[in-house]
C-alpha positions, 0 to 999 in steps of 0.5 A, a space after each residue: 391172670 390166666 383165662 383158660 377154659 378146658 372142658 370135655 364132654 362124652 356121649 354116645 354120639 360124640 367125644 369132644 374136648 375144647 380148650 380156649 385161652 382168651 388171652 392168646 394170639 389166635 393159635 388154633 388146632 381144630 379137628 372135628 371130622 367136619 372140614 368146613 366147621 373146622 374152617 369156621 372154628 379156625 376163623 373164630 380162634 384167629 379173629 378172636 385172637 383166642 388160642 383154641 384147641 378143638 378135638 371131636 369125634 362122633 357119628 358124622 357118618 350118620 349126620 354131622 349135626 351131633 358133632 357140630 352141636 356138641 362142639 358148640 356146647 362145649 365151646 360155650 362151657 369152656 368160654 364161660 369157665 375161662 371168663 371166671 368171675 368176669 371182673 374187669 372185662 368190657 362185657 359188650 362187643 360189636 362187630 360188622 364183617 364184610 365178605 365180598 357181597 356179604 355183610 354180617 353183624 354180631 353183638 354180644 353181651 357177656 351178661 350171664 343171661 343166655 339169649 340168641 337172636 339170629 336174623 337175615 339169612 336168605 332162604 337158600 341157607 335152609 337147604 344148602 350144604 357147604 362142601 357136601 358135608 356142612 348144612 348151613 341150616 346149622 348156623 343158628 343152632 351153633 350160635 344158640 348153643 354157644 350163647 346158651 352154654 356160654 351165658 351170652 346174649 348174642 345177636 347175629 344179623 345178616 344185612 346182605 349176602 348171597 353165597 352161603 359160604 360167605 354168609 356163614 364165614 362172615 357170621 363166624 368172624 363177626 361173632 369172633 370179633 364181637 367176643 374178642 371185644 367183649 372179653 377184653 380187659 378194660 383198665 378203667 373197670 376194676 370190678 364187674 361191669 354191672 350195676 347188679 355187681 355180678 354177671 
C-alpha cells in the first residue's frame, strides 16, 4: 500500500506544493522562505517519520502569515489524500514532548470531523517573533488549518513552558508523534476503526 499525498495550491499570495509519504523514514526537504517554520516542518517530518517535501513561495516581504497559513492548509490536504479510506489505521494518537522547561501534549483523532483545541500557551506567545520572522501567535492558526483541512480532531496543550522557541518546537514535535501513532497501520484492525464504518 502506498500512502502518499501530493497537493499544489496557487493563489495571488502564495504558491505551495506539499508531498507527504506516511510510511517514510523522516526524510525532509523543506523551503518556505520562513526559516523557523522550515525548522518546525522539518521536525514534523522527522518525528512523524514522514517523508515530507514542502516548496512554498509568496509575499513574505509583506508578512509571513499567508505562506505559513497556506502551507498548513496544503499539508492538511496532502495528509488527508495520503490517508485514503483510512482502513487499518490506529486512528487515535497521543504524545507528550518535553523540551527543557517546556512540556507539550498533542492528542489526535483521524475522525473525519475537524476540530481544534489549543490551550496553555503563555501570554508572551501573543507578541513574540522567533528569529525576527516567525510570530508565535501563528501556532494556533497553523494547527487549526492543519486539522481543518486534514479532517482531524486535534488537541494541543502546553502544560509548562517559558521560552517561545521551546514551546513552539515541543508543540510541533508532539503533533508529529501523535499523528505518527494515529496513522500507523494496526494489524488487529482490518477495516475502519469506527462503529459507524467510516471516518
